[in-house]
PLY file of the C-alpha trace (Angstrom):
ply
format ascii 1.0
element vertex 85
property float x
property float y
property float z
element edge 84
property int vertex1
property int vertex2
end_header
0.51 7.26 64.66
-2.50 5.06 65.35
-5.27 6.39 67.54
-5.86 2.93 69.05
-2.92 2.31 71.40
-3.77 -1.39 71.71
-2.29 -2.06 68.26
0.72 -1.19 66.16
0.98 -0.75 62.41
3.33 -3.27 60.78
4.81 -3.42 57.28
7.19 -6.21 56.28
9.09 -5.50 53.08
10.95 -8.02 50.94
13.10 -7.20 47.94
10.27 -7.44 45.41
7.41 -5.90 47.39
5.40 -5.96 50.59
5.07 -9.32 52.33
2.70 -8.16 55.09
0.90 -4.95 56.00
-1.62 -4.49 58.78
-2.22 -3.87 62.46
-0.93 -6.15 65.20
-0.86 -6.57 68.96
2.85 -7.49 69.03
5.85 -8.23 66.83
8.51 -10.69 67.97
11.91 -11.60 66.55
15.50 -12.36 67.53
18.55 -10.09 67.44
22.17 -10.57 68.55
21.12 -10.37 72.23
18.25 -12.86 71.94
14.47 -12.94 71.46
12.46 -9.74 71.93
8.90 -8.41 71.60
7.62 -5.03 70.48
4.27 -3.98 71.97
2.20 -0.81 71.49
3.87 2.36 72.83
7.33 0.76 72.62
10.30 3.14 72.63
11.81 4.00 69.26
14.11 1.12 68.35
16.32 -0.12 65.50
17.93 -3.56 65.34
19.16 -6.22 62.99
17.06 -9.39 63.14
17.44 -13.04 62.20
15.57 -16.35 62.06
11.96 -15.13 61.93
9.45 -12.36 62.57
6.20 -13.23 64.32
3.24 -10.86 64.01
0.66 -11.48 66.74
-2.82 -10.17 66.01
-5.17 -8.90 68.70
-7.24 -12.12 68.47
-4.10 -14.16 69.30
-3.48 -15.47 65.77
0.22 -15.50 64.87
1.70 -14.98 61.41
5.29 -16.21 61.19
7.72 -15.11 58.47
11.07 -16.90 58.14
14.18 -14.92 57.21
17.96 -15.04 57.12
18.61 -11.42 58.07
16.73 -8.16 58.22
16.35 -4.80 59.90
13.48 -3.79 62.18
12.59 -0.13 62.83
10.10 1.02 65.48
8.91 4.62 65.59
5.73 5.86 67.28
3.73 2.60 67.03
4.86 2.03 63.44
7.05 -0.98 62.68
8.93 -1.35 59.40
10.77 -4.61 58.73
13.11 -5.01 55.77
14.04 -8.61 54.93
17.16 -9.80 53.13
19.36 -6.89 54.18
0 1
1 2
2 3
3 4
4 5
5 6
6 7
7 8
8 9
9 10
10 11
11 12
12 13
13 14
14 15
15 16
16 17
17 18
18 19
19 20
20 21
21 22
22 23
23 24
24 25
25 26
26 27
27 28
28 29
29 30
30 31
31 32
32 33
33 34
34 35
35 36
36 37
37 38
38 39
39 40
40 41
41 42
42 43
43 44
44 45
45 46
46 47
47 48
48 49
49 50
50 51
51 52
52 53
53 54
54 55
55 56
56 57
57 58
58 59
59 60
60 61
61 62
62 63
63 64
64 65
65 66
66 67
67 68
68 69
69 70
70 71
71 72
72 73
73 74
74 75
75 76
76 77
77 78
78 79
79 80
80 81
81 82
82 83
83 84
């Protein structure tokens, strides 16, 4: 778990390696219910995702990753995203 509660640790995996790894202010995506955001100290959470994942850095910069399908896991300020699942 990160000591700095203003950020979360994010790793986005694709079939052949890691697409993104770093700290972020928020992660956004879409599941079967609609768009959602994950912020620091979010409850543990697992969901299928589609369309895209947006990683928002603390400075406001956004990194967007397109996808067809994937799975997003949140546990104790750690986010793991697996694309192409």
